[in-house]
VEXDREN-2710 file (C-alpha; in Angstrom, 1 decimal):
% VEXDREN-2710
k/r/px/py/pz
1/MET/-6.4/-18.5/-5.9
2/THR/-7.8/-19.7/-2.7
3/PHE/-9.5/-17.6/-0.2
4/THR/-6.7/-18.1/2.4
5/VAL/-4.1/-16.9/-0.2
6/TRP/-6.2/-13.9/-1.2
7/LEU/-6.9/-13.0/2.6
8/SER/-3.0/-12.9/2.9
9/LEU/-2.8/-10.5/0.0
10/PHE/-5.6/-8.5/1.2
11/THR/-4.2/-8.1/4.8
12/ILE/-0.8/-7.0/3.7
13/CYS/-2.3/-4.5/1.1
14/LEU/-4.5/-3.0/3.8
15/LEU/-1.4/-2.7/6.3
16/GLY/0.4/-1.1/3.5
17/ALA/-2.2/1.5/3.0
18/MET/-2.6/2.2/6.6
19/SER/1.1/2.6/7.2
20/PRO/2.0/6.4/7.4
21/GLY/4.0/8.0/4.5
22/PRO/3.8/10.7/1.8
23/SER/0.6/9.0/0.5
24/LEU/-1.3/9.5/3.8
25/ALA/0.1/13.1/4.0
26/ILE/-1.0/14.0/0.5
27/VAL/-4.6/12.7/1.0
28/ALA/-4.9/14.3/4.5
29/LYS/-3.6/17.6/3.0
30/HIS/-6.3/17.8/0.1
31/SER/-9.1/16.5/2.4
32/LEU/-8.3/19.1/5.2
33/ALA/-7.8/22.0/2.7
34/GLY/-10.0/21.3/-0.2
35/GLY/-12.8/19.3/1.3
36/ARG/-14.3/15.8/0.8
37/LEU/-14.5/16.0/-2.8
38/ASN/-10.8/17.0/-3.1
39/GLY/-10.0/14.1/-0.7
40/LEU/-11.8/11.6/-2.8
41/ALA/-10.2/12.7/-6.0
42/THR/-6.8/12.4/-4.4
43/ALA/-7.8/8.8/-2.8
44/TRP/-8.9/7.3/-6.2
45/ALA/-6.2/8.9/-8.3
46/HIS/-3.7/7.5/-6.0
47/ALA/-5.4/4.2/-6.0
48/PHE/-5.3/4.3/-9.9
49/GLY/-1.5/4.7/-9.7
50/ILE/-1.3/1.8/-7.3
51/GLY/-3.1/-0.3/-9.8
52/ILE/-0.8/0.4/-12.7
53/TYR/2.2/-0.3/-10.4
54/ALA/0.7/-3.6/-9.3
55/PHE/-0.1/-4.6/-13.0
56/ILE/3.4/-3.8/-14.2
57/THR/5.2/-5.6/-11.3
58/LEU/2.8/-8.7/-11.7
59/ILE/3.6/-9.0/-15.4
60/GLY/7.3/-8.3/-15.0
61/LEU/7.7/-10.8/-12.3
62/ALA/5.6/-13.5/-14.3
63/VAL/8.0/-12.9/-17.3
64/LEU/11.1/-13.3/-15.0
65/LEU/9.9/-16.4/-13.4
66/GLN/9.5/-18.1/-16.8
67/GLN/12.7/-16.8/-18.1
68/SER/15.1/-17.0/-15.1
69/PRO/13.7/-18.9/-12.0
70/ILE/17.0/-18.5/-10.2
71/LEU/17.0/-14.6/-10.7
72/PHE/13.2/-14.6/-9.6
73/LYS/14.2/-16.4/-6.4
74/ALA/17.0/-13.9/-5.8
75/ILE/14.7/-11.1/-6.1
76/SER/12.0/-12.9/-3.8
77/TYR/14.7/-13.2/-1.1
78/CYS/15.7/-9.5/-1.5
79/GLY/12.0/-8.7/-1.3
80/ALA/11.7/-10.7/2.0
81/GLY/14.6/-8.7/3.4
82/TYR/12.7/-5.5/2.5
83/LEU/9.6/-6.6/4.1
84/ALA/11.6/-7.6/7.1
85/TYR/13.3/-4.1/7.2
86/LEU/9.9/-2.4/6.8
87/GLY/8.5/-4.6/9.7
88/PHE/11.3/-3.6/12.0
89/ASN/11.1/0.0/11.3
90/ALA/7.3/0.0/12.0
91/LEU/8.0/-1.6/15.3
92/LYS/10.3/1.1/16.2
93/SER/8.0/3.8/15.0
94/LYS/6.5/6.3/17.7
95/GLY/3.3/6.5/15.5
96/GLY/3.7/8.5/12.6
97/VAL/0.0/8.6/11.5
98/ALA/-0.7/11.6/13.6
99/ALA/2.4/13.5/12.2
100/LYS/1.2/13.0/8.7
101/LEU/-2.2/14.6/9.2
102/GLU/-1.5/18.0/7.9
103/SER/-3.3/20.6/6.0
104/GLY/-2.4/22.8/3.0
105/GLU/-3.7/25.6/0.6
106/ARG/-6.8/25.1/-1.2
107/VAL/-6.4/23.6/-4.7
108/SER/-8.8/22.4/-7.5
109/VAL/-10.2/18.8/-7.6
110/TRP/-8.1/18.2/-10.8
111/GLN/-4.9/19.3/-9.0
112/SER/-5.7/17.2/-6.0
113/ALA/-6.3/14.1/-8.4
114/ARG/-2.9/14.8/-10.2
115/GLU/-1.0/15.1/-7.0
116/GLY/-2.6/11.8/-5.7
117/PHE/-1.8/10.0/-8.9
118/LEU/1.9/11.3/-9.0
119/ILE/2.6/10.4/-5.4
120/SER/1.9/6.8/-6.1
121/LEU/3.7/6.5/-9.4
122/LEU/6.8/8.5/-8.2
123/SER/7.4/6.8/-5.0
124/PRO/10.4/4.2/-5.2
125/LYS/9.1/2.7/-1.8
126/ILE/6.0/1.7/-3.5
127/ALA/7.8/-0.1/-6.3
128/LEU/9.9/-1.9/-3.9
129/PHE/6.9/-3.0/-1.9
130/PHE/5.1/-4.5/-4.6
131/ILE/8.3/-6.4/-5.8
132/ALA/8.6/-7.7/-2.4
133/LEU/4.8/-8.4/-1.9
134/PHE/3.9/-9.9/-5.5
135/SER/7.1/-12.2/-5.7
136/GLN/5.1/-14.6/-3.4
137/PHE/1.9/-14.3/-5.3
138/VAL/3.0/-14.5/-8.8
139/SER/3.2/-18.2/-8.9
140/VAL/-0.4/-18.5/-8.2
141/GLY/-1.4/-16.0/-10.8
142/GLU/-1.3/-18.3/-13.7
143/ALA/-4.8/-17.8/-14.9
144/TRP/-5.9/-14.3/-16.0
145/SER/-8.7/-14.3/-13.4
146/ALA/-6.1/-14.5/-10.6
147/LYS/-3.9/-11.9/-12.2
148/VAL/-7.1/-9.6/-12.2
149/VAL/-7.6/-10.3/-8.6
150/ILE/-4.0/-9.7/-7.6
151/VAL/-4.0/-6.4/-9.3
152/ALA/-7.5/-5.3/-8.2
153/THR/-6.9/-6.2/-4.5
154/PRO/-4.3/-3.4/-3.8
155/LEU/-6.1/-0.8/-6.2
156/ILE/-9.6/-1.3/-4.3
157/VAL/-8.1/-1.6/-0.7
158/ASP/-6.1/1.6/-1.3
159/GLY/-9.0/3.6/-2.7
160/LEU/-11.2/2.4/-0.1
161/TRP/-8.8/3.1/2.9
162/TYR/-8.2/6.6/1.7
163/THR/-11.8/7.2/1.1
164/LEU/-12.3/6.3/4.8
165/ILE/-9.6/8.7/5.8
166/THR/-11.2/11.3/3.7
167/PHE/-14.6/11.0/5.6
168/LEU/-12.8/10.6/8.9
169/LEU/-11.1/13.8/8.5
170/SER/-14.5/15.4/8.3
171/SER/-14.9/14.4/12.0
172/PRO/-12.4/15.7/14.5
173/LEU/-13.5/13.3/17.2
174/LEU/-12.7/10.3/14.9
175/ILE/-9.6/11.6/13.8
176/GLU/-8.3/11.9/17.4
177/LYS/-9.0/8.3/17.8
178/ILE/-6.9/7.5/14.9
179/ARG/-4.2/9.6/16.3
180/SER/-4.4/7.7/19.7
181/LYS/-4.2/4.4/17.9
182/ALA/-1.3/5.2/15.6
183/GLN/1.3/3.2/17.5
184/LEU/-1.0/0.2/17.6
185/ILE/-1.3/0.5/13.7
186/ASP/2.6/0.7/13.3
187/ARG/3.1/-2.4/15.8
188/LEU/0.6/-4.3/13.9
189/SER/2.0/-3.8/10.5
190/GLY/5.5/-4.5/11.7
191/VAL/4.6/-8.0/13.0
192/VAL/2.6/-8.8/9.9
193/LEU/5.5/-7.6/7.7
194/ILE/8.0/-9.6/9.6
195/LEU/5.8/-12.7/9.5
196/LEU/5.3/-12.3/5.7
197/ALA/9.0/-11.9/5.3
198/VAL/9.7/-15.3/7.2
199/ARG/7.0/-17.0/5.0
200/VAL/8.8/-16.0/1.9
201/PHE/12.1/-17.3/3.1
202/ILE/10.6/-20.6/3.9
203/THR/8.4/-21.2/0.8
204/VAL/10.6/-19.6/-1.8
END
């Protein structure tokens, strides 16, 4: 895998992690209600779930590519359409990041980790996202080293992003800055997702 290809994967994984949704809500809830340790437990349990999803998706798509290239192409086009759909929704968003920063009741570290793990495994949107994303990278993942990089990248990016969120939630000043940039994050995510969808349509 070349650095340029990996950078493309890294960028979309980062923007995917940054986009508001249930994952951000659950990490924010446990960080604000339980404290930094609860937030970190939630963040990395969620990242572990992301890693499992990434592994399953990559292996499944690799098998599909070998057994039915036509079906693989069809899934790739559907995935590109889904990425474009996410991109247009992000462009129309009014900045959902702020709305997702909510608190809740104090819970144990174990419960925080469990909720973080389950929110990643039980989200159909995450499954669709990985199918759409990995369908364009699976062809470069023939070597096991490339497969490890493809799986490790979203896991580590997700964990580090939500670790950052956890630490930021300890500083009211910094979290207000995130709120003020919510629309910018959404707009940037939308543009990148749409460009990625176009790239899939052209290269598949």
